[in-house]
C-alpha positions in Angstrom: 170.1 34.6 66.1 167.0 32.5 63.9 167.2 30.0 66.6 166.7 32.8 69.2 164.0 34.6 67.4 162.0 31.1 67.0 162.4 30.3 70.7 161.0 33.2 71.7 158.1 33.3 69.3 157.3 29.8 70.9 157.4 30.9 74.4 155.4 33.7 73.8 152.8 31.6 71.7 152.9 29.3 74.8 152.4 32.0 77.4 149.2 33.6 75.5 147.4 29.9 74.9 148.0 29.8 78.9 147.2 33.0 79.4 143.4 32.0 81.2 145.7 29.5 83.3 148.1 32.2 85.1 148.3 33.0 88.4 150.6 36.1 88.4 153.4 37.4 86.2 155.7 40.0 87.3 159.9 40.2 86.8 162.9 39.4 88.4 166.4 41.0 89.2 169.7 40.3 91.0 173.3 38.8 90.5 174.8 35.9 89.1 178.1 34.2 90.8 179.1 31.8 87.6 182.5 29.6 87.7 184.2 27.6 85.0 186.2 24.3 85.5 189.3 23.6 83.3 189.9 20.2 83.4 193.6 19.8 81.4 194.9 16.5 80.2 197.9 15.1 82.8 200.7 15.8 80.2 199.5 19.8 79.9 201.2 22.5 82.6 198.2 24.6 84.1 199.4 28.4 84.1 196.1 29.6 85.3 192.7 28.8 87.3 189.2 30.0 86.9 187.8 32.4 89.3 183.9 33.6 90.3 182.6 36.2 88.1 180.0 38.4 89.1 177.4 39.6 86.7 173.6 40.1 86.6 170.5 38.6 86.0 166.9 40.3 84.6 163.9 39.1 83.8 159.9 38.4 83.5 158.1 35.5 84.1 154.8 34.1 84.3 153.3 31.7 87.0 150.5 29.3 85.8 148.4 25.8 86.0 147.5 27.1 89.8 146.9 23.5 91.6 147.1 23.3 95.3 151.2 23.5 96.7 152.3 23.4 93.2 152.2 25.7 90.0 154.5 26.1 87.0 156.8 28.9 86.2 157.7 30.1 82.8 160.7 32.3 82.6 163.1 34.6 80.0 165.9 36.5 81.6 169.1 38.2 80.6 172.3 36.7 82.1 175.7 37.7 82.5 178.3 34.4 82.9 181.8 33.7 82.0 184.5 33.7 84.5 187.8 35.2 85.3 191.0 34.1 85.3 194.2 34.1 87.6 197.2 33.6 85.6 199.9 31.8 87.7 203.3 32.9 88.0 205.7 31.2 86.4 209.0 33.0 87.5 208.5 34.9 91.0 211.7 36.6 90.2 210.6 38.3 87.0 208.6 41.5 87.4 206.1 40.7 85.2 205.0 37.6 86.5 205.8 37.9 90.1 202.0 38.4 90.8 199.1 36.9 89.4 197.5 38.6 86.7 193.5 38.9 86.6 191.8 38.6 83.0 188.1 38.5 82.1 185.9 36.5 79.5 182.2 37.3 79.9 179.2 35.4 78.5 175.6 37.1 77.9 173.0 34.4 77.4 169.0 34.7 76.8 167.9 32.0 79.5 164.4 30.7 78.9 163.2 28.2 81.8 160.2 26.0 82.6 160.4 25.5 86.9 158.1 23.3 88.7 157.2 25.1 92.1 156.3 23.6 95.2 154.9 26.1 97.7 153.8 26.4 101.2 150.7 28.6 101.2 150.4 31.6 104.1 148.4 34.5 104.7 151.4 36.6 104.1 154.6 34.2 103.8 154.9 31.5 101.0 157.9 29.7 101.1 158.5 27.2 97.9 160.9 25.1 96.3 161.6 25.5 92.5 163.3 23.0 90.3 163.4 22.7 86.4 165.0 22.4 82.6 166.2 25.6 81.1 168.4 26.6 78.1 171.2 29.3 77.7 171.3 31.1 74.1 174.4 33.3 73.7 173.7 36.7 72.8 177.3 38.0 72.7 180.8 37.6 74.5 183.3 40.3 75.6 187.1 40.1 77.4 190.3 40.9 76.9 190.9 37.4 75.7 188.1 37.1 73.2 189.9 37.1 69.6 189.0 35.3 66.2 191.4 32.6 67.2 190.6 32.3 71.0 189.4 29.4 72.5 186.4 30.9 73.8 185.1 31.3 70.4 184.7 27.4 70.6 182.2 27.2 73.4 179.1 26.1 72.7 176.4 29.1 72.3 173.5 26.9 73.4 173.5 25.6 77.1 171.3 23.1 77.9 170.9 22.4 81.8 168.9 22.3 85.3 167.9 25.0 87.8 167.1 24.4 91.4 166.4 26.9 94.2 164.5 28.0 97.4 162.7 31.4 98.0 159.8 32.9 99.9 156.8 35.3 99.1 155.3 38.1 101.1 152.2 39.2 99.9 151.1 42.5 100.2 147.5 43.3 98.9 147.6 42.2 95.2 151.3 42.5 94.8 153.8 39.5 95.9 157.0 40.4 96.8 159.6 37.7 96.1 163.7 36.7 97.3 165.3 33.2 96.0 168.5 31.4 95.3 169.1 29.4 92.5 171.7 27.1 91.4 172.4 27.0 87.7 173.9 23.7 86.1 174.6 23.1 82.7 174.6 19.1 81.5 177.8 18.2 79.3 180.4 20.1 78.6 180.8 23.8 77.7 184.2 23.2 75.7 185.7 19.7 75.0 188.6 18.4 73.5 189.7 14.8 74.8 193.2 15.2 74.2 193.4 18.6 75.9 191.1 20.0 77.7 187.3 20.1 79.3 185.4 22.9 80.5 182.4 22.9 82.7 180.3 25.6 84.1 177.7 26.3 86.4 176.3 29.3 88.5 174.3 30.7 91.2 171.8 33.4 91.1 170.5 35.8 94.0 167.4 37.4 92.7 164.1 39.6 94.1 161.4 40.4 92.6 157.7 41.3 92.4 154.5 39.6 90.9 150.6 40.8 90.5 148.4 37.9 90.9 145.2 37.9 88.2 
């Protein structure tokens, strides 16, 4: 929690000091399709496989350092990630395991990103590319199998990674309406035990939003 408050304060102070360079600010919201890849040791039988989990993504941003075709975007978002697990049937003749069973593990993060935006300015439409580093700070987690002794409690609570995507803006008077798609990947493993299991994660974000120019 102290790390979380410190990073939020740093982001606020940096944003305040750069206020005179801000081009616009606004909010974004949408959905997140997140997945995890579980890589077991070859000698361990695999009894389940991860499936995509759908969550939501909402936050605020400021665009600054307005150069020809290039600007920077600072974002703070609340993001729901995780996975849904399909338990593979071990005995198809058993009434208990005749069908795959679905269970869920959800992880909620405060996402902080600094993205470079390369845009093609138009009178009405402005398509753009965005990419840059991000960090996810775990806020909470929930799910049927998240218990004190669960493997999920050993997941990294801070996830450092990279985002990249495409989008477009539609300018109407002083308001910009935007839509974008981003790929979000983590560096390293979410969980690692070399003799047993390695878990990696990634997600795709679909977001819309509005911004107001200064």
